[in-house]
MARRO-26116 format. One record per residue (C-alpha): chain; x, z, y; residue in one letter. Coordinates in Angstrom, 1 decimal. Example, Ala and Ser with C-alpha at 12.3 -4.5 7.8 and 13.67 -1.06 7.14 Angstrom:
2
<site A, <12.3, 7.8, -4.5>, A>;
<site A, <13.7, 7.1, -1.1>, S>;
***
This chain:
325
<site A, <-175.1, -50.0, -82.0>, M>;
<site A, <-173.1, -48.4, -84.2>, K>;
<site A, <-174.6, -46.9, -87.6>, E>;
<site A, <-171.4, -46.0, -89.6>, T>;
<site A, <-169.2, -42.9, -89.1>, V>;
<site A, <-166.1, -43.5, -87.1>, Q>;
<site A, <-163.0, -42.8, -88.9>, D>;
<site A, <-160.3, -42.5, -86.1>, I>;
<site A, <-160.2, -40.5, -82.6>, N>;
<site A, <-161.0, -43.4, -79.9>, E>;
<site A, <-159.7, -43.0, -76.5>, A>;
<site A, <-163.0, -44.8, -75.0>, K>;
<site A, <-166.4, -43.4, -75.1>, Y>;
<site A, <-168.8, -44.2, -78.2>, W>;
<site A, <-171.5, -42.8, -79.7>, E>;
<site A, <-173.1, -42.9, -83.4>, L>;
<site A, <-176.7, -44.0, -83.4>, C>;
<site A, <-178.6, -43.3, -86.5>, Q>;
<site A, <-182.1, -42.8, -87.6>, P>;
<site A, <-183.5, -39.4, -88.9>, V>;
<site A, <-184.8, -41.4, -92.0>, S>;
<site A, <-184.1, -44.5, -93.4>, G>;
<site A, <-185.5, -47.0, -90.9>, S>;
<site A, <-185.3, -47.4, -87.2>, W>;
<site A, <-189.1, -47.8, -86.5>, G>;
<site A, <-191.9, -46.0, -88.1>, Y>;
<site A, <-192.8, -47.1, -91.7>, R>;
<site A, <-195.3, -45.2, -93.5>, S>;
<site A, <-193.5, -45.5, -96.8>, D>;
<site A, <-190.2, -44.1, -95.5>, D>;
<site A, <-189.6, -40.8, -96.9>, D>;
<site A, <-185.9, -40.9, -96.9>, N>;
<site A, <-185.4, -38.4, -94.3>, F>;
<site A, <-181.7, -37.1, -93.9>, K>;
<site A, <-181.3, -33.4, -95.0>, S>;
<site A, <-180.8, -30.6, -92.2>, I>;
<site A, <-176.9, -30.1, -93.4>, P>;
<site A, <-176.4, -33.7, -93.2>, T>;
<site A, <-177.5, -34.1, -89.9>, L>;
<site A, <-175.9, -31.2, -88.5>, I>;
<site A, <-172.8, -32.4, -90.4>, H>;
<site A, <-172.8, -35.5, -88.9>, N>;
<site A, <-173.3, -34.1, -85.2>, L>;
<site A, <-170.1, -32.1, -85.9>, I>;
<site A, <-168.2, -34.9, -87.2>, D>;
<site A, <-168.6, -37.3, -84.5>, Q>;
<site A, <-168.0, -34.5, -81.9>, S>;
<site A, <-164.6, -33.7, -83.9>, S>;
<site A, <-163.8, -37.4, -83.2>, K>;
<site A, <-164.6, -37.3, -79.7>, G>;
<site A, <-167.9, -39.1, -79.7>, G>;
<site A, <-171.7, -38.7, -79.4>, N>;
<site A, <-174.4, -38.2, -81.8>, Y>;
<site A, <-177.4, -40.3, -80.9>, L>;
<site A, <-180.5, -39.3, -83.5>, L>;
<site A, <-183.1, -42.1, -83.5>, N>;
<site A, <-186.9, -40.7, -84.5>, V>;
<site A, <-190.1, -42.9, -84.8>, S>;
<site A, <-193.4, -42.0, -83.6>, P>;
<site A, <-196.5, -42.9, -86.2>, T>;
<site A, <-199.2, -45.2, -84.8>, R>;
<site A, <-201.0, -41.9, -83.3>, E>;
<site A, <-198.0, -41.6, -81.1>, G>;
<site A, <-196.8, -38.2, -83.1>, I>;
<site A, <-193.7, -37.5, -84.6>, L>;
<site A, <-194.0, -36.8, -88.6>, R>;
<site A, <-193.4, -33.3, -89.7>, T>;
<site A, <-190.3, -34.0, -91.5>, E>;
<site A, <-188.4, -35.1, -88.2>, A>;
<site A, <-189.7, -32.1, -86.3>, V>;
<site A, <-188.6, -29.8, -88.8>, E>;
<site A, <-185.3, -31.4, -88.8>, R>;
<site A, <-184.9, -31.5, -85.0>, M>;
<site A, <-185.9, -27.8, -84.7>, K>;
<site A, <-183.4, -27.1, -87.2>, A>;
<site A, <-180.7, -28.7, -85.1>, I>;
<site A, <-181.9, -26.9, -82.1>, G>;
<site A, <-181.5, -23.7, -83.9>, V>;
<site A, <-178.2, -24.0, -85.0>, W>;
<site A, <-177.1, -25.6, -81.3>, M>;
<site A, <-178.7, -22.4, -79.8>, D>;
<site A, <-176.1, -20.2, -81.5>, T>;
<site A, <-173.2, -22.6, -81.8>, N>;
<site A, <-173.4, -25.2, -78.7>, S>;
<site A, <-170.3, -23.9, -77.1>, E>;
<site A, <-168.3, -25.8, -80.1>, A>;
<site A, <-170.2, -29.0, -79.4>, I>;
<site A, <-170.9, -29.5, -75.7>, Y>;
<site A, <-167.9, -30.3, -73.5>, G>;
<site A, <-165.5, -30.4, -76.6>, T>;
<site A, <-162.6, -33.0, -77.3>, Q>;
<site A, <-161.7, -34.6, -80.6>, A>;
<site A, <-159.6, -32.5, -83.0>, S>;
<site A, <-156.0, -32.5, -82.2>, P>;
<site A, <-155.0, -33.0, -85.9>, T>;
<site A, <-154.6, -36.6, -87.3>, S>;
<site A, <-156.3, -35.7, -90.9>, T>;
<site A, <-159.6, -34.4, -91.2>, E>;
<site A, <-159.5, -31.0, -93.3>, P>;
<site A, <-161.4, -30.5, -96.5>, D>;
<site A, <-163.2, -27.1, -95.5>, W>;
<site A, <-164.9, -28.6, -92.1>, G>;
<site A, <-164.2, -30.0, -88.9>, R>;
<site A, <-162.4, -29.0, -85.7>, I>;
<site A, <-163.5, -29.6, -82.1>, T>;
<site A, <-161.3, -28.4, -79.1>, M>;
<site A, <-161.5, -27.3, -75.4>, K>;
<site A, <-158.6, -27.0, -73.3>, T>;
<site A, <-158.5, -23.9, -70.7>, I>;
<site A, <-155.6, -23.3, -68.3>, D>;
<site A, <-153.2, -25.3, -70.3>, D>;
<site A, <-154.0, -23.7, -73.5>, K>;
<site A, <-156.0, -24.9, -76.7>, A>;
<site A, <-159.4, -23.4, -77.8>, L>;
<site A, <-160.2, -24.7, -81.2>, L>;
<site A, <-163.4, -24.5, -82.8>, Y>;
<site A, <-163.1, -24.3, -86.8>, L>;
<site A, <-166.4, -25.7, -88.2>, H>;
<site A, <-166.3, -24.2, -91.8>, V>;
<site A, <-168.7, -25.7, -94.2>, Y>;
<site A, <-167.2, -24.5, -97.5>, N>;
<site A, <-166.9, -20.6, -96.9>, W>;
<site A, <-165.2, -18.7, -99.5>, E>;
<site A, <-164.5, -15.2, -99.3>, D>;
<site A, <-160.4, -14.6, -99.3>, G>;
<site A, <-159.7, -18.7, -99.0>, A>;
<site A, <-157.2, -19.9, -96.4>, E>;
<site A, <-157.8, -22.5, -94.0>, L>;
<site A, <-154.8, -24.8, -93.3>, P>;
<site A, <-154.6, -26.4, -90.0>, I>;
<site A, <-151.7, -28.9, -89.3>, R>;
<site A, <-150.3, -27.4, -86.1>, L>;
<site A, <-147.2, -25.9, -85.2>, K>;
<site A, <-148.4, -23.4, -82.5>, N>;
<site A, <-148.6, -19.4, -81.5>, N>;
<site A, <-152.3, -17.7, -82.3>, V>;
<site A, <-153.4, -15.7, -79.2>, E>;
<site A, <-156.5, -14.6, -81.3>, S>;
<site A, <-159.2, -15.7, -84.0>, C>;
<site A, <-162.6, -14.5, -84.1>, Y>;
<site A, <-166.0, -15.3, -85.2>, L>;
<site A, <-168.0, -17.4, -82.4>, L>;
<site A, <-171.2, -15.5, -82.7>, T>;
<site A, <-169.6, -12.1, -83.1>, D>;
<site A, <-166.0, -11.8, -81.2>, E>;
<site A, <-165.6, -8.2, -83.0>, S>;
<site A, <-165.4, -10.2, -86.2>, R>;
<site A, <-161.8, -11.5, -86.4>, T>;
<site A, <-159.6, -13.2, -88.9>, F>;
<site A, <-155.9, -13.0, -89.8>, K>;
<site A, <-153.4, -16.0, -89.1>, T>;
<site A, <-150.3, -16.9, -90.1>, E>;
<site A, <-147.9, -19.8, -88.7>, T>;
<site A, <-145.8, -21.3, -91.4>, L>;
<site A, <-143.8, -24.4, -91.3>, D>;
<site A, <-146.7, -26.6, -92.6>, H>;
<site A, <-149.0, -25.2, -90.0>, G>;
<site A, <-151.6, -22.5, -89.1>, I>;
<site A, <-153.3, -20.6, -92.0>, Q>;
<site A, <-156.6, -18.7, -91.3>, V>;
<site A, <-157.6, -16.1, -93.8>, K>;
<site A, <-161.4, -16.1, -94.5>, L>;
<site A, <-163.2, -12.6, -95.0>, T>;
<site A, <-166.7, -11.7, -96.0>, G>;
<site A, <-169.8, -13.9, -96.2>, K>;
<site A, <-170.6, -17.0, -94.2>, A>;
<site A, <-172.8, -16.3, -91.2>, P>;
<site A, <-174.2, -19.7, -91.4>, D>;
<site A, <-175.1, -21.6, -94.8>, S>;
<site A, <-174.7, -25.1, -93.1>, V>;
<site A, <-171.6, -24.6, -90.8>, A>;
<site A, <-170.1, -21.5, -89.5>, S>;
<site A, <-167.9, -21.7, -86.3>, V>;
<site A, <-164.7, -19.5, -86.1>, I>;
<site A, <-162.9, -19.7, -82.6>, V>;
<site A, <-159.1, -19.9, -82.7>, L>;
<site A, <-157.1, -19.5, -79.4>, K>;
<site A, <-153.6, -20.9, -79.0>, L>;
<site A, <-151.2, -19.7, -76.6>, K>;
<site A, <-150.5, -23.2, -75.6>, E>;
<site A, <-151.5, -26.8, -75.9>, M>;
<site A, <-151.6, -28.1, -79.3>, P>;
<site A, <-148.6, -29.3, -81.5>, N>;
<site A, <-150.0, -31.3, -84.2>, A>;
<site A, <-147.6, -31.9, -87.3>, L>;
<site A, <-147.0, -35.5, -87.9>, P>;
<site A, <-148.5, -36.7, -91.4>, V>;
<site A, <-146.4, -39.2, -93.3>, K>;
<site A, <-148.2, -42.7, -93.4>, A>;
<site A, <-149.3, -43.9, -96.6>, L>;
<site A, <-146.9, -46.9, -97.6>, R>;
<site A, <-145.2, -48.8, -100.5>, Q>;
<site A, <-142.3, -47.5, -102.1>, D>;
<site A, <-138.9, -49.4, -102.4>, E>;
<site A, <-140.2, -51.3, -105.3>, N>;
<site A, <-143.6, -52.4, -103.3>, G>;
<site A, <-145.8, -49.9, -105.0>, V>;
<site A, <-148.7, -48.4, -103.0>, A>;
<site A, <-149.9, -45.3, -104.4>, V>;
<site A, <-153.3, -43.8, -102.8>, L>;
<site A, <-153.8, -40.4, -103.8>, T>;
<site A, <-157.0, -38.4, -104.1>, A>;
<site A, <-155.7, -35.8, -101.5>, Y>;
<site A, <-155.4, -38.5, -99.0>, R>;
<site A, <-158.5, -40.0, -99.3>, A>;
<site A, <-161.2, -40.3, -96.7>, Q>;
<site A, <-165.0, -40.2, -96.9>, Y>;
<site A, <-168.2, -41.9, -95.3>, E>;
<site A, <-171.0, -39.4, -96.6>, N>;
<site A, <-173.9, -40.5, -94.3>, L>;
<site A, <-176.8, -39.4, -96.4>, Q>;
<site A, <-175.4, -36.1, -97.3>, G>;
<site A, <-172.7, -34.8, -99.6>, P>;
<site A, <-171.3, -37.2, -102.0>, G>;
<site A, <-167.5, -37.3, -102.5>, A>;
<site A, <-165.1, -34.4, -101.8>, L>;
<site A, <-161.5, -33.5, -102.9>, Y>;
<site A, <-161.5, -31.2, -105.9>, K>;
<site A, <-158.2, -29.4, -105.4>, E>;
<site A, <-158.3, -27.5, -108.9>, E>;
<site A, <-158.4, -31.3, -110.6>, W>;
<site A, <-156.6, -32.9, -107.7>, D>;
<site A, <-159.3, -35.4, -107.6>, C>;
<site A, <-162.1, -36.9, -105.6>, V>;
<site A, <-165.1, -35.4, -107.4>, S>;
<site A, <-169.0, -34.6, -106.6>, D>;
<site A, <-169.4, -38.4, -105.9>, W>;
<site A, <-173.2, -38.5, -106.9>, D>;
<site A, <-174.5, -40.5, -104.0>, S>;
<site A, <-174.7, -44.4, -103.8>, E>;
<site A, <-173.9, -44.4, -100.4>, T>;
<site A, <-170.5, -42.3, -100.1>, A>;
<site A, <-167.7, -44.7, -99.2>, R>;
<site A, <-164.3, -43.6, -100.3>, V>;
<site A, <-161.4, -45.1, -98.6>, Y>;
<site A, <-157.5, -45.0, -97.4>, W>;
<site A, <-155.6, -46.3, -94.6>, S>;
<site A, <-152.3, -47.5, -95.2>, F>;
<site A, <-149.2, -49.3, -94.4>, E>;
<site A, <-148.2, -52.8, -96.0>, I>;
<site A, <-144.5, -53.9, -95.2>, D>;
<site A, <-144.0, -56.0, -98.7>, K>;
<site A, <-147.1, -58.4, -98.6>, P>;
<site A, <-148.1, -60.4, -101.5>, G>;
<site A, <-150.6, -60.1, -104.5>, T>;
<site A, <-151.1, -56.9, -106.3>, F>;
<site A, <-152.8, -55.7, -109.3>, N>;
<site A, <-154.8, -52.9, -108.4>, V>;
<site A, <-155.4, -49.8, -110.7>, E>;
<site A, <-157.6, -47.1, -110.8>, L>;
<site A, <-157.0, -43.6, -112.2>, G>;
<site A, <-160.5, -42.1, -113.5>, Y>;
<site A, <-162.9, -40.2, -115.7>, S>;
<site A, <-166.7, -40.7, -115.9>, G>;
<site A, <-168.8, -40.1, -118.9>, S>;
<site A, <-170.9, -43.1, -118.2>, E>;
<site A, <-170.1, -46.8, -117.5>, S>;
<site A, <-170.6, -47.3, -113.4>, T>;
<site A, <-169.9, -50.4, -111.2>, E>;
<site A, <-168.3, -50.5, -107.9>, I>;
<site A, <-167.3, -52.7, -104.8>, T>;
<site A, <-163.6, -52.9, -104.1>, V>;
<site A, <-162.3, -54.2, -101.0>, A>;
<site A, <-159.1, -55.1, -99.2>, L>;
<site A, <-157.6, -57.5, -96.5>, A>;
<site A, <-161.3, -59.1, -96.0>, G>;
<site A, <-161.9, -59.6, -99.8>, T>;
<site A, <-164.4, -57.5, -101.8>, S>;
<site A, <-165.6, -57.9, -105.4>, K>;
<site A, <-167.8, -56.0, -107.6>, N>;
<site A, <-166.2, -54.5, -110.6>, V>;
<site A, <-167.4, -52.8, -114.0>, N>;
<site A, <-165.7, -49.7, -114.8>, V>;
<site A, <-166.1, -48.4, -118.1>, A>;
<site A, <-166.9, -44.9, -119.5>, A>;
<site A, <-163.9, -42.7, -120.5>, T>;
<site A, <-165.5, -39.9, -122.7>, G>;
<site A, <-167.0, -36.7, -122.1>, S>;
<site A, <-164.0, -34.7, -121.0>, N>;
<site A, <-163.7, -35.0, -117.0>, P>;
<site A, <-160.2, -33.9, -117.3>, K>;
<site A, <-159.1, -36.5, -119.3>, R>;
<site A, <-158.1, -39.4, -116.8>, F>;
<site A, <-157.7, -43.2, -117.8>, K>;
<site A, <-156.8, -46.3, -116.2>, K>;
<site A, <-158.9, -49.2, -115.3>, A>;
<site A, <-158.0, -52.7, -113.8>, D>;
<site A, <-159.8, -53.6, -110.4>, L>;
<site A, <-158.4, -57.0, -110.0>, G>;
<site A, <-156.2, -58.9, -108.2>, Q>;
<site A, <-156.0, -58.7, -104.3>, F>;
<site A, <-153.9, -60.6, -101.8>, T>;
<site A, <-152.4, -59.1, -98.6>, V>;
<site A, <-150.9, -62.2, -96.6>, D>;
<site A, <-148.8, -60.2, -93.9>, K>;
<site A, <-147.3, -56.9, -93.2>, P>;
<site A, <-149.5, -54.3, -91.2>, G>;
<site A, <-152.0, -51.5, -91.3>, K>;
<site A, <-154.9, -52.0, -93.8>, Y>;
<site A, <-158.0, -50.1, -95.4>, E>;
<site A, <-158.5, -50.0, -99.1>, F>;
<site A, <-162.2, -48.9, -99.9>, S>;
<site A, <-164.7, -48.1, -102.6>, L>;
<site A, <-168.5, -48.3, -102.5>, M>;
<site A, <-170.7, -47.6, -105.1>, P>;
<site A, <-173.0, -50.7, -106.2>, V>;
<site A, <-176.7, -49.3, -105.5>, A>;
<site A, <-178.6, -49.1, -109.0>, G>;
<site A, <-175.8, -49.4, -110.9>, K>;
<site A, <-173.6, -46.3, -109.8>, W>;
<site A, <-172.8, -43.2, -112.0>, N>;
<site A, <-170.4, -40.8, -110.8>, A>;
<site A, <-166.9, -40.6, -111.5>, I>;
<site A, <-163.7, -38.5, -110.9>, N>;
<site A, <-161.0, -40.4, -109.0>, L>;
<site A, <-157.5, -39.5, -109.4>, K>;
<site A, <-155.6, -42.3, -107.7>, D>;
<site A, <-155.3, -46.0, -106.6>, I>;
<site A, <-152.0, -47.9, -107.4>, K>;
<site A, <-151.3, -51.1, -105.8>, L>;
<site A, <-148.9, -52.9, -108.3>, L>;
<site A, <-147.0, -56.1, -106.8>, P>;
<site A, <-147.4, -59.3, -109.2>, V>;
<site A, <-143.9, -60.3, -110.1>, K>;
<site A, <-143.4, -63.9, -109.0>, K>;
***
């Protein structure tokens, strides 16, 4: 069974199986229930990647479910009563990157695309960038078609401008009707420069936040921030065409020392990272050690907090610097 969030749109059928709490079977001492927003976001996230979300609940020895589990399932049901159109029968998002404002699901009708924009972070006046080169037919709130939103098609994609308050505190759904099938704008792959250096920026980071909010991109500081959860993994997919041994450098800030697991090309190691001071905007560099990549190809670089030893940091970038022979 899969218990980790998928990070790609897969052609085959698949599902994420996950317990509502911390264990698959009933345990009287298991109070680690996932929050309602986390469960709804996980449902949306898997749908946006073309998958199914299977939620496991465990009855007590009396054959009943704990109140916490029932409350969460009811809350998911309430959200689905309003927004099920944006989940059932949908396909994966047509874009190749995940927006930082939420997720996208899609349906196709008569050679036209119907996009559902699941907005987590709603701000009046904010603009939602969508990396599609298409003509828009209409844009409105799923729960109220009379509430419409202005759109603009630019060289870098479609912009949807939010107005007013969010109708749902967890995830509000906007319907974006296109006049044709989606035309996704290509995203330049992360790869080495002519000197063999690979720079993995905060803007291009991807996240696994299974237990709830734990890491996200902060535009005003251009960094990964709010990384409070010990279960939140940050990673990048990138290409290596000049293999070899690399010194890995972390650009960051943090008021306390911390410990993190660094993984690349089948090698992982725990690294202690020193505090940088009280100013979160003062970024410094830390040496994460040497890693060897034996052959060209696609790779994943990941950072995972060490449980019990983690203190949040703001992550600016990762640099892979070739070791000169």
